[in-house]
MDAnalysis code that builds the backbone (N, CA, C; Angstrom):
import MDAnalysis as mda
import numpy as np

u = mda.Universe.empty(654, n_residues=218, atom_resindex=np.repeat(np.arange(218), 3), trajectory=True)
u.add_TopologyAttr("name", ["N", "CA", "C"] * 218)
u.add_TopologyAttr("resid", np.arange(1, 219))
u.add_TopologyAttr("resname", ["MET", "LYS", "LEU", "ALA", "GLY", "ALA", "VAL", "CYS", "LEU", "VAL", "THR", "GLY", "ALA", "SER", "SER", "GLY", "ILE", "GLY", "ARG", "ALA", "THR", "ALA", "ALA", "GLU", "LEU", "THR", "ALA", "ARG", "GLY", "ALA", "ARG", "VAL", "ILE", "ALA", "LEU", "GLY", "ARG", "ASP", "HIS", "GLU", "ARG", "LEU", "ALA", "GLY", "VAL", "GLY", "GLU", "ARG", "GLN", "ILE", "VAL", "HIS", "ASP", "LEU", "ALA", "GLU", "PRO", "LEU", "ALA", "GLU", "GLU", "LEU", "GLY", "PRO", "VAL", "ASP", "VAL", "LEU", "VAL", "ASN", "ASN", "ALA", "GLY", "ILE", "GLY", "GLU", "THR", "ASP", "ASP", "VAL", "GLU", "ARG", "LEU", "VAL", "ALA", "VAL", "ASN", "LEU", "VAL", "ALA", "PRO", "ILE", "ARG", "LEU", "THR", "ARG", "GLU", "LEU", "ALA", "PRO", "ARG", "ARG", "VAL", "VAL", "PHE", "VAL", "ALA", "SER", "ILE", "ALA", "GLY", "VAL", "VAL", "GLY", "PRO", "SER", "GLY", "GLU", "ALA", "VAL", "TYR", "ALA", "ALA", "THR", "LYS", "ALA", "GLY", "LEU", "MET", "ALA", "PHE", "ALA", "GLU", "SER", "LEU", "ARG", "TYR", "GLU", "GLY", "VAL", "GLY", "VAL", "THR", "VAL", "VAL", "VAL", "PRO", "GLY", "VAL", "VAL", "ALA", "THR", "GLU", "PHE", "PHE", "GLU", "ARG", "ARG", "GLY", "THR", "PRO", "TYR", "ALA", "ARG", "ARG", "TRP", "PRO", "ARG", "PRO", "ILE", "PRO", "PRO", "GLU", "ARG", "VAL", "ALA", "GLU", "ALA", "ILE", "ALA", "ASP", "ALA", "ILE", "GLU", "HIS", "GLU", "ARG", "ASP", "GLU", "VAL", "TYR", "VAL", "PRO", "ALA", "TRP", "LEU", "GLY", "ALA", "VAL", "ALA", "ARG", "LEU", "ARG", "GLY", "ALA", "ALA", "PRO", "GLY", "LEU", "PHE", "ARG", "ALA", "LEU", "ALA", "SER", "ARG", "PHE", "SER"])
u.atoms.positions = np.array([
    [10.241, 62.507, 101.859],
    [8.999, 62.459, 101.107],
    [9.240, 61.750, 99.783],
    [8.378, 60.815, 99.434],
    [8.515, 60.085, 98.188],
    [7.848, 60.854, 97.052],
    [8.605, 61.055, 95.975],
    [8.051, 61.739, 94.808],
    [7.265, 60.794, 93.914],
    [7.601, 59.526, 93.923],
    [6.894, 58.573, 93.076],
    [5.406, 58.560, 93.425],
    [4.577, 58.912, 92.449],
    [3.137, 58.935, 92.654],
    [2.592, 60.208, 93.250],
    [3.462, 61.109, 93.716],
    [2.996, 62.358, 94.320],
    [2.471, 63.309, 93.250],
    [1.404, 64.026, 93.588],
    [0.853, 65.034, 92.692],
    [1.598, 66.342, 92.921],
    [2.302, 66.800, 91.893],
    [3.132, 67.996, 92.010],
    [2.676, 69.051, 91.014],
    [2.343, 70.213, 91.505],
    [1.956, 71.335, 90.657],
    [3.140, 72.293, 90.549],
    [3.570, 72.566, 89.337],
    [4.710, 73.447, 89.090],
    [4.229, 74.660, 88.307],
    [4.420, 75.841, 88.850],
    [4.049, 77.048, 88.119],
    [5.243, 77.561, 87.317],
    [4.940, 78.311, 86.269],
    [6.011, 78.815, 85.418],
    [6.732, 77.700, 84.691],
    [5.974, 76.667, 84.268],
    [6.599, 75.451, 83.735],
    [6.795, 75.461, 82.229],
    [6.539, 76.582, 81.581],
    [6.689, 76.600, 80.127],
    [8.122, 76.840, 79.683],
    [8.998, 77.233, 80.609],
    [10.390, 77.476, 80.236],
    [11.262, 77.520, 81.485],
    [12.570, 77.586, 81.264],
    [13.521, 77.825, 82.345],
    [13.487, 76.812, 83.471],
    [13.581, 77.322, 84.705],
    [13.617, 76.472, 85.891],
    [12.344, 75.639, 86.011],
    [11.206, 76.244, 85.724],
    [9.941, 75.529, 85.856],
    [9.838, 74.339, 84.929],
    [10.210, 74.539, 83.683],
    [10.176, 73.439, 82.713],
    [11.135, 72.323, 83.122],
    [12.339, 72.704, 83.528],
    [13.323, 71.705, 83.947],
    [12.852, 70.966, 85.196],
    [12.202, 71.678, 86.114],
    [11.701, 71.056, 87.339],
    [10.584, 70.082, 87.043],
    [9.662, 70.471, 86.164],
    [8.571, 69.568, 85.785],
    [9.125, 68.286, 85.178],
    [10.134, 68.417, 84.336],
    [10.752, 67.246, 83.716],
    [11.459, 66.375, 84.752],
    [12.168, 67.005, 85.695],
    [12.909, 66.264, 86.723],
    [11.953, 65.508, 87.647],
    [10.877, 66.163, 88.059],
    [9.904, 65.506, 88.940],
    [9.211, 64.352, 88.227],
    [8.906, 64.555, 86.953],
    [8.302, 63.482, 86.165],
    [9.245, 62.290, 86.070],
    [10.523, 62.563, 85.862],
    [11.516, 61.492, 85.766],
    [11.628, 60.709, 87.071],
    [11.278, 61.342, 88.185],
    [11.345, 60.664, 89.484],
    [10.020, 60.029, 89.870],
    [9.088, 59.998, 88.921],
    [7.844, 59.270, 89.146],
    [6.675, 60.085, 89.635],
    [6.829, 61.401, 89.731],
    [5.725, 62.242, 90.205],
    [4.684, 62.440, 89.116],
    [3.461, 62.703, 89.522],
    [2.388, 63.107, 88.603],
    [2.421, 64.625, 88.540],
    [2.905, 65.161, 87.447],
    [3.174, 66.588, 87.349],
    [2.068, 67.314, 86.612],
    [1.589, 68.367, 87.240],
    [0.674, 69.298, 86.592],
    [1.468, 70.555, 86.308],
    [1.678, 70.842, 85.034],
    [2.513, 71.968, 84.632],
    [1.643, 73.173, 84.322],
    [1.912, 74.266, 84.996],
    [1.126, 75.483, 84.840],
    [2.008, 76.555, 84.216],
    [1.585, 77.090, 83.070],
    [2.401, 78.093, 82.409],
    [1.613, 78.860, 81.376],
    [2.288, 79.800, 80.725],
    [1.622, 80.684, 79.780],
    [1.827, 80.280, 78.329],
    [2.909, 79.584, 78.046],
    [3.252, 79.231, 76.682],
    [2.750, 77.822, 76.387],
    [1.641, 77.697, 75.666],
    [1.009, 76.397, 75.456],
    [1.916, 75.449, 74.686],
    [2.578, 75.927, 73.637],
    [3.396, 75.052, 72.806],
    [4.581, 74.490, 73.581],
    [5.250, 75.334, 74.329],
    [6.424, 74.874, 75.076],
    [6.024, 74.072, 76.301],
    [4.798, 74.296, 76.760],
    [4.315, 73.572, 77.933],
    [3.948, 72.133, 77.585],
    [3.494, 71.924, 76.351],
    [3.032, 70.599, 75.946],
    [4.134, 69.562, 76.149],
    [3.766, 68.448, 76.745],
    [4.712, 67.361, 76.922],
    [5.521, 67.416, 78.192],
    [5.451, 68.516, 78.933],
    [6.235, 68.614, 80.167],
    [5.656, 67.711, 81.246],
    [4.328, 67.791, 81.443],
    [3.691, 66.980, 82.473],
    [2.550, 66.190, 81.883],
    [1.877, 65.418, 82.708],
    [0.797, 64.595, 82.198],
    [-0.444, 65.424, 81.890],
    [-0.525, 66.643, 82.465],
    [-1.646, 67.523, 82.163],
    [-1.144, 68.950, 82.106],
    [-1.865, 69.777, 81.341],
    [-1.555, 71.202, 81.269],
    [-2.825, 71.971, 81.601],
    [-2.760, 72.732, 82.645],
    [-3.926, 73.506, 83.076],
    [-3.480, 74.930, 83.286],
    [-4.120, 75.866, 82.616],
    [-3.744, 77.260, 82.728],
    [-4.897, 78.004, 83.381],
    [-4.720, 78.344, 84.615],
    [-5.724, 79.073, 85.383],
    [-5.022, 80.126, 86.216],
    [-5.739, 81.155, 86.568],
    [-5.207, 82.166, 87.460],
    [-5.667, 81.947, 88.894],
    [-6.756, 81.228, 89.064],
    [-7.317, 81.031, 90.395],
    [-7.124, 79.602, 90.851],
    [-6.856, 79.427, 92.121],
    [-6.567, 78.100, 92.659],
    [-7.818, 77.263, 92.877],
    [-8.949, 77.894, 93.128],
    [-10.149, 77.138, 93.489],
    [-10.587, 76.167, 92.407],
    [-10.748, 76.608, 91.148],
    [-11.128, 75.625, 90.124],
    [-10.067, 74.568, 89.891],
    [-8.804, 74.940, 90.107],
    [-7.712, 73.983, 89.968],
    [-7.842, 72.883, 91.003],
    [-8.082, 73.256, 92.245],
    [-8.216, 72.285, 93.326],
    [-9.434, 71.395, 93.119],
    [-10.529, 71.964, 92.623],
    [-11.736, 71.179, 92.382],
    [-11.509, 70.115, 91.327],
    [-10.725, 70.419, 90.320],
    [-10.488, 69.471, 89.234],
    [-9.472, 68.407, 89.599],
    [-8.425, 68.785, 90.348],
    [-7.316, 67.872, 90.600],
    [-7.411, 67.125, 91.917],
    [-8.119, 67.690, 92.880],
    [-8.088, 67.113, 94.201],
    [-6.839, 67.556, 94.946],
    [-6.450, 66.847, 96.008],
    [-5.310, 67.270, 96.826],
    [-4.004, 67.330, 96.041],
    [-3.254, 68.383, 96.253],
    [-1.924, 68.533, 95.670],
    [-0.898, 68.234, 96.753],
    [0.002, 67.312, 96.483],
    [1.007, 66.944, 97.477],
    [2.124, 67.978, 97.562],
    [2.590, 68.448, 96.402],
    [3.710, 69.391, 96.357],
    [3.360, 70.546, 95.426],
    [3.533, 71.752, 95.915],
    [3.358, 72.948, 95.098],
    [4.712, 73.615, 94.935],
    [5.159, 73.762, 93.691],
    [6.414, 74.445, 93.411],
    [6.082, 75.828, 92.855],
    [6.204, 76.832, 93.696],
    [5.940, 78.214, 93.294],
    [7.181, 78.767, 92.599],
    [7.189, 78.669, 91.289],
    [8.360, 79.074, 90.519],
    [8.107, 80.270, 89.617],
    [6.869, 80.438, 89.155],
    [6.575, 81.480, 88.171],
    [6.971, 82.857, 88.675],
    [7.561, 83.650, 87.797],
    [7.961, 84.999, 88.178],
    [8.391, 85.794, 86.969],
    [8.420, 87.103, 87.136],
    [8.886, 88.003, 86.089],
    [9.972, 88.898, 86.664],
    [10.723, 89.533, 85.778],
    [11.830, 90.375, 86.202],
    [11.428, 91.810, 86.414],
    [12.417, 92.640, 86.634],
    [12.191, 94.059, 86.899],
    [11.416, 94.687, 85.755],
    [10.410, 95.484, 86.090],
    [9.555, 96.130, 85.100],
    [9.048, 97.444, 85.658],
    [8.614, 98.323, 84.776],
    [8.028, 99.583, 85.237],
    [6.673, 99.375, 85.884],
    [6.038, 98.248, 85.590],
    [4.734, 97.938, 86.159],
    [4.936, 97.257, 87.513],
    [5.090, 98.063, 88.538],
    [5.389, 97.536, 89.873],
    [4.270, 96.637, 90.381],
    [3.036, 97.057, 90.182],
    [1.895, 96.281, 90.676],
    [1.864, 94.891, 90.056],
    [2.138, 94.801, 88.753],
    [2.128, 93.502, 88.093],
    [3.247, 92.625, 88.615],
    [4.423, 93.190, 88.815],
    [5.545, 92.412, 89.317],
    [5.241, 91.837, 90.699],
    [4.695, 92.666, 91.567],
    [4.354, 92.194, 92.916],
    [3.239, 91.156, 92.862],
    [2.274, 91.366, 91.975],
    [1.163, 90.421, 91.863],
    [1.637, 89.049, 91.402],
    [2.525, 89.014, 90.406],
    [2.994, 87.742, 89.861],
    [3.980, 87.063, 90.806],
    [4.934, 87.820, 91.326],
    [6.030, 87.227, 92.101],
    [5.687, 86.949, 93.551],
    [4.754, 87.692, 94.108],
    [4.491, 87.573, 95.543],
    [3.037, 87.230, 95.868],
    [2.101, 87.998, 95.340],
    [0.689, 87.767, 95.681],
    [0.211, 86.417, 95.161],
    [0.527, 86.102, 93.912],
    [0.053, 84.846, 93.324],
    [0.524, 83.612, 94.098],
    [1.822, 83.471, 94.412],
    [2.228, 82.283, 95.176],
    [1.645, 82.237, 96.582],
    [1.444, 83.391, 97.203],
    [0.811, 83.396, 98.524],
    [-0.610, 82.873, 98.438],
    [-1.370, 83.379, 97.465],
    [-2.758, 82.943, 97.317],
    [-2.844, 81.469, 96.943],
    [-1.971, 81.035, 96.035],
    [-1.994, 79.639, 95.598],
    [-1.658, 78.710, 96.756],
    [-0.684, 79.090, 97.559],
    [-0.308, 78.284, 98.719],
    [-1.446, 78.167, 99.715],
    [-2.092, 79.281, 99.983],
    [-3.190, 79.280, 100.962],
    [-4.388, 78.479, 100.467],
    [-4.668, 78.562, 99.185],
    [-5.844, 77.879, 98.647],
    [-5.629, 76.374, 98.505],
    [-4.466, 75.966, 98.044],
    [-4.228, 74.542, 97.788],
    [-3.820, 73.779, 99.036],
    [-3.142, 74.446, 99.967],
    [-2.700, 73.813, 101.216],
    [-2.047, 72.450, 100.965],
    [-0.970, 72.411, 100.186],
    [-0.323, 71.135, 99.879],
    [0.473, 70.599, 101.063],
    [0.931, 69.350, 100.926],
    [1.750, 68.752, 101.984],
    [3.096, 69.463, 102.093],
    [3.625, 69.875, 100.948],
    [4.898, 70.590, 100.962],
    [4.857, 71.697, 99.924],
    [5.408, 72.848, 100.315],
    [5.461, 74.006, 99.430],
    [6.913, 74.334, 99.143],
    [7.211, 74.544, 97.866],
    [8.547, 74.978, 97.458],
    [8.435, 76.383, 96.890],
    [9.246, 77.281, 97.405],
    [9.319, 78.634, 96.866],
    [10.663, 78.797, 96.175],
    [10.626, 79.114, 94.892],
    [11.859, 79.416, 94.178],
    [12.105, 80.910, 94.344],
    [13.019, 81.238, 95.254],
    [13.328, 82.635, 95.547],
    [14.471, 83.083, 94.649],
    [15.382, 83.852, 95.167],
    [16.533, 84.333, 94.400],
    [17.545, 84.922, 95.374],
    [18.814, 84.833, 95.013],
    [19.831, 85.474, 95.832],
    [19.603, 86.980, 95.878],
    [18.885, 87.504, 94.893],
    [18.543, 88.930, 94.906],
    [17.702, 89.286, 96.125],
    [16.863, 88.356, 96.580],
    [16.056, 88.605, 97.758],
    [16.840, 88.609, 99.047],
    [18.066, 88.099, 99.003],
    [18.934, 88.060, 100.178],
    [19.854, 89.272, 100.231],
    [20.427, 89.630, 99.075],
    [21.455, 90.675, 99.067],
    [20.969, 92.006, 98.511],
    [19.825, 92.040, 97.806],
    [19.322, 93.301, 97.287],
    [20.248, 93.986, 96.307],
    [20.505, 93.383, 95.138],
    [21.461, 93.978, 94.193],
    [20.950, 95.273, 93.576],
    [21.876, 96.096, 93.158],
    [21.533, 97.354, 92.501],
    [20.789, 97.097, 91.198],
    [19.785, 97.918, 90.929],
    [19.043, 97.821, 89.687],
    [17.926, 96.793, 89.698],
    [17.725, 96.110, 90.805],
    [16.686, 95.078, 90.879],
    [15.868, 95.223, 92.161],
    [15.599, 96.459, 92.541],
    [15.015, 96.727, 93.857],
    [13.652, 96.070, 94.056],
    [12.739, 96.262, 93.124],
    [11.387, 95.728, 93.310],
    [11.386, 94.205, 93.201],
    [12.120, 93.695, 92.220],
    [12.239, 92.246, 92.079],
    [12.809, 91.629, 93.355],
    [13.872, 92.222, 93.877],
    [14.490, 91.720, 95.110],
    [13.508, 91.757, 96.268],
    [12.693, 92.794, 96.330],
    [11.716, 92.918, 97.411],
    [10.675, 91.798, 97.351],
    [10.249, 91.439, 96.137],
    [9.261, 90.365, 96.028],
    [9.849, 89.032, 96.472],
    [11.099, 88.775, 96.144],
    [11.719, 87.515, 96.536],
    [11.997, 87.477, 98.036],
    [12.377, 88.614, 98.595],
    [12.553, 88.688, 100.046],
    [11.220, 88.449, 100.752],
    [10.152, 88.975, 100.182],
    [8.824, 88.748, 100.743],
    [8.443, 87.283, 100.738],
    [8.780, 86.585, 99.656],
    [8.518, 85.144, 99.597],
    [9.241, 84.400, 100.711],
    [10.499, 84.788, 100.952],
    [11.286, 84.109, 101.970],
    [10.730, 84.366, 103.367],
    [10.244, 85.575, 103.600],
    [9.634, 85.883, 104.895],
    [8.325, 85.122, 105.080],
    [7.533, 85.029, 104.021],
    [6.285, 84.270, 104.065],
    [6.571, 82.802, 104.377],
    [7.591, 82.250, 103.724],
    [7.957, 80.857, 103.954],
    [8.383, 80.626, 105.404],
    [9.149, 81.559, 105.956],
    [9.610, 81.407, 107.338],
    [8.436, 81.384, 108.312],
    [7.469, 82.237, 108.084],
    [6.287, 82.251, 108.943],
    [5.502, 80.951, 108.820],
    [5.394, 80.422, 107.605],
    [4.672, 79.168, 107.414],
    [5.309, 78.029, 108.192],
    [6.644, 78.036, 108.278],
    [7.327, 76.975, 109.029],
    [6.865, 76.956, 110.481],
    [6.740, 78.133, 111.075],
    [6.301, 78.216, 112.468],
    [4.842, 77.807, 112.625],
    [4.110, 77.815, 111.524],
    [2.708, 77.400, 111.549],
    [2.550, 75.915, 111.245],
    [3.672, 75.210, 111.102],
    [3.633, 73.770, 110.908],
    [3.534, 73.317, 109.465],
    [3.737, 74.220, 108.522],
    [3.669, 73.864, 107.106],
    [5.035, 73.384, 106.629],
    [5.059, 72.324, 105.835],
    [6.312, 71.844, 105.264],
    [6.752, 72.760, 104.136],
    [7.865, 73.439, 104.326],
    [8.302, 74.464, 103.376],
    [9.757, 74.249, 102.975],
    [10.018, 74.428, 101.692],
    [11.389, 74.451, 101.174],
    [11.584, 75.746, 100.396],
    [12.646, 76.470, 100.708],
    [13.011, 77.656, 99.934],
    [14.274, 77.336, 99.147],
    [14.194, 77.486, 97.843],
    [15.349, 77.276, 96.980],
    [15.823, 78.643, 96.504],
    [17.087, 78.929, 96.734],
    [17.647, 80.247, 96.433],
    [18.699, 80.101, 95.337],
    [18.302, 80.293, 94.075],
    [19.288, 80.201, 92.998],
    [20.048, 81.510, 92.841],
    [21.219, 81.376, 92.233],
    [21.938, 82.562, 91.791],
    [21.488, 82.909, 90.384],
    [22.425, 83.256, 89.523],
    [22.097, 83.586, 88.139],
    [21.924, 82.294, 87.354],
    [20.790, 82.188, 86.656],
    [20.459, 80.973, 85.923],
    [20.340, 81.297, 84.437],
    [20.820, 80.397, 83.608],
    [20.810, 80.601, 82.155],
    [19.429, 80.309, 81.581],
    [18.525, 81.286, 81.712],
    [17.171, 81.171, 81.171],
    [16.870, 82.411, 80.339],
    [15.620, 82.537, 79.903],
    [15.189, 83.693, 79.126],
    [14.794, 84.877, 80.017],
    [15.018, 84.743, 81.314],
    [14.587, 85.751, 82.277],
    [15.062, 87.152, 81.905],
    [16.343, 87.281, 81.621],
    [16.909, 88.605, 81.371],
    [16.450, 89.175, 80.034],
    [16.298, 88.320, 79.030],
    [15.803, 88.799, 77.752],
    [14.360, 89.290, 77.872],
    [13.562, 88.556, 78.634],
    [12.161, 88.944, 78.780],
    [11.997, 90.262, 79.531],
    [12.887, 90.527, 80.449],
    [12.765, 91.785, 81.187],
    [13.372, 92.951, 80.409],
    [14.059, 92.647, 79.302],
    [14.581, 93.697, 78.438],
    [15.960, 94.188, 78.791],
    [16.603, 93.553, 79.778],
    [17.957, 93.946, 80.182],
    [18.839, 92.708, 80.260],
    [19.779, 92.529, 79.342],
    [20.611, 91.328, 79.362],
    [21.526, 91.290, 80.580],
    [21.927, 90.079, 80.966],
    [22.842, 89.914, 82.083],
    [24.245, 90.314, 81.639],
    [24.810, 91.312, 82.290],
    [26.080, 91.878, 81.831],
    [27.241, 91.635, 82.788],
    [26.987, 91.080, 83.982],
    [28.078, 90.878, 84.927],
    [28.977, 89.720, 84.482],
    [30.269, 89.881, 84.699],
    [31.208, 88.821, 84.338],
    [31.228, 87.693, 85.368],
    [30.785, 88.012, 86.562],
    [30.751, 87.016, 87.628],
    [29.576, 87.320, 88.539],
    [28.849, 86.327, 89.015],
    [29.031, 84.898, 88.763],
    [28.468, 84.469, 87.415],
    [28.953, 83.352, 86.918],
    [28.493, 82.837, 85.637],
    [27.148, 82.137, 85.815],
    [26.243, 82.284, 84.854],
    [24.938, 81.608, 84.948],
    [25.088, 80.082, 84.978],
    [24.217, 79.445, 85.738],
    [24.191, 77.983, 85.804],
    [22.977, 77.478, 85.020],
    [22.996, 76.226, 84.554],
    [21.861, 75.695, 83.793],
    [20.643, 75.471, 84.683],
    [19.440, 75.648, 84.145],
    [18.228, 75.446, 84.959],
    [18.084, 74.022, 85.469],
    [18.634, 73.068, 84.744],
    [18.558, 71.676, 85.188],
    [19.245, 71.461, 86.532],
    [20.274, 72.239, 86.795],
    [20.969, 72.127, 88.088],
    [20.054, 72.574, 89.228],
    [19.288, 73.614, 88.986],
    [18.330, 74.081, 89.990],
    [17.212, 73.059, 90.158],
    [16.761, 72.500, 89.045],
    [15.680, 71.509, 89.091],
    [16.073, 70.299, 89.923],
    [17.300, 69.818, 89.753],
    [17.772, 68.690, 90.547],
    [17.808, 69.038, 92.031],
    [18.230, 70.260, 92.337],
    [18.268, 70.699, 93.738],
    [16.864, 70.766, 94.324],
    [15.899, 71.210, 93.533],
    [14.511, 71.278, 93.992],
    [13.988, 69.882, 94.300],
    [14.195, 68.949, 93.383],
    [13.706, 67.581, 93.587],
    [14.372, 66.932, 94.800],
    [15.677, 67.102, 94.938],
    [16.385, 66.550, 96.100],
    [15.868, 67.154, 97.404],
    [15.618, 68.472, 97.384],
    [15.147, 69.148, 98.590],
    [13.765, 68.657, 99.001],
    [12.917, 68.366, 98.018],
    [11.585, 67.831, 98.329],
    [11.717, 66.448, 98.954],
    [12.520, 65.589, 98.335],
    [12.660, 64.218, 98.833],
    [13.243, 64.177, 100.238],
    [14.172, 65.090, 100.527],
    [14.820, 65.102, 101.845],
    [14.204, 66.130, 102.796],
    [13.132, 66.802, 102.341],
    [12.406, 67.791, 103.150],
    [13.342, 68.830, 103.761],
    [14.182, 69.394, 102.915],
    [15.121, 70.412, 103.372],
    [14.426, 71.764, 103.460],
    [14.835, 72.554, 104.444],
    [14.224, 73.861, 104.664],
    [14.702, 74.905, 103.653],
    [15.988, 74.900, 103.368],
    [16.561, 75.953, 102.535],
    [17.756, 75.417, 101.769],
    [17.815, 75.731, 100.478],
    [18.889, 75.255, 99.622],
    [19.367, 76.402, 98.739],
    [20.677, 76.597, 98.700],
    [21.271, 77.591, 97.805],
    [21.894, 76.868, 96.610],
    [21.677, 77.430, 95.427],
    [22.208, 76.840, 94.193],
    [22.905, 77.928, 93.379],
    [24.236, 77.853, 93.236],
    [25.160, 76.876, 93.818],
    [25.316, 77.063, 95.324],
    [25.862, 76.029, 95.972],
    [25.903, 75.995, 97.436],
    [26.708, 77.138, 98.044],
    [27.731, 77.642, 97.333],
    [28.580, 78.682, 97.906],
    [27.818, 79.976, 98.169],
    [26.645, 80.127, 97.555],
    [25.846, 81.324, 97.819],
    [25.383, 81.387, 99.274],
    [25.331, 80.228, 99.916],
    [24.978, 80.221, 101.333],
    [25.960, 81.017, 102.164],
    [27.236, 80.959, 101.800],
    [28.249, 81.737, 102.509],
    [28.039, 83.230, 102.297],
    [27.622, 83.607, 101.104],
    [27.311, 85.013, 100.818],
    [26.169, 85.489, 101.708],
    [25.139, 84.653, 101.823],
    [23.995, 85.013, 102.657],
    [24.387, 85.142, 104.122],
    [25.247, 84.230, 104.587],
    [25.671, 84.295, 105.991],
    [26.509, 85.537, 106.262],
    [27.365, 85.912, 105.305],
    [28.155, 87.130, 105.469],
    [27.249, 88.345, 105.512],
    [26.243, 88.367, 104.645],
    [25.286, 89.485, 104.623],
    [24.572, 89.612, 105.966],
    [24.242, 88.473, 106.570],
    [23.543, 88.511, 107.848],
    [24.438, 88.839, 109.021],
    [25.683, 88.334, 108.998],
    [26.586, 88.511, 110.129],
    [27.298, 89.854, 110.120],
    [27.627, 90.354, 108.927],
    [28.393, 91.607, 108.823],
    [27.854, 92.438, 107.670],
    [26.671, 93.010, 107.834],
    [26.049, 93.746, 106.730],
    [26.879, 94.924, 106.238],
    [27.583, 95.610, 107.150],
    [28.409, 96.734, 106.737],
    [29.551, 96.301, 105.831],
    [30.230, 95.232, 106.233],
    [31.322, 94.693, 105.422],
    [30.795, 94.205, 104.086],
    [29.643, 93.535, 104.119],
    [29.080, 93.021, 102.875],
    [28.783, 94.159, 101.903],
    [28.179, 95.240, 102.401],
    [27.838, 96.364, 101.520],
    [29.095, 96.987, 100.920],
    [30.140, 97.084, 101.726],
    [31.397, 97.643, 101.224],
    [31.968, 96.767, 100.106],
    [31.947, 95.463, 100.304],
    [32.456, 94.550, 99.286],
    [31.584, 94.567, 98.046],
    [30.265, 94.603, 98.241],
    [29.346, 94.624, 97.112],
    [29.521, 95.890, 96.291],
    [29.725, 97.014, 96.958],
    [29.920, 98.277, 96.235],
    [31.218, 98.268, 95.425],
    [32.214, 97.608, 95.975],
    [33.520, 97.571, 95.302],
    [33.540, 96.625, 94.116],
    [32.869, 95.457, 94.263],
    [32.979, 94.435, 93.235],
    [31.723, 94.251, 92.412],
    [30.726, 95.091, 92.573],
    [29.480, 94.936, 91.837],
    [29.659, 95.118, 90.341],
])
């Protein structure tokens, strides 16, 4: 798929992975519509800034969207309903309403392995991955990007800093490049960094062994 000239809508584009992705897609010639909450940080990311909660007025104003990057999300919170609404319900509704040529879901390794202390967040990301898998069987072009720990404001915003010594956080620009490459090559699933794919395969092939290792080295 050619990004040059493609209309790409990126959610959560005011910071972190979303901001880096909007910049990367713009650099590759895409027409980027950046959707986010922080107006000041959003300015300059894409050619337009539109902040809406509903997809219908967005579609009426922009016309067909070629690529939808569902990136917006929040971390673990006591408000379970809000977390599920932002991380899972919103991207499902946006995908169904816009019906783009290609949909990108920014999931998380948490949705694959279910780490301790992130139960609800992990559930929302796992739900995204299941939704994406079903869409593939329905003929929709889907890419799932599964990042590990990323050096963004995510942990500060959720009120719990990242305290694990390993793995080390990667820059959001690395994820953004993987997203853009995956769109151009129409890849189904990408892990960032790539070695996380081996973790996912171990979890699927030997869940008992994986849980034992996770409990020991968590």
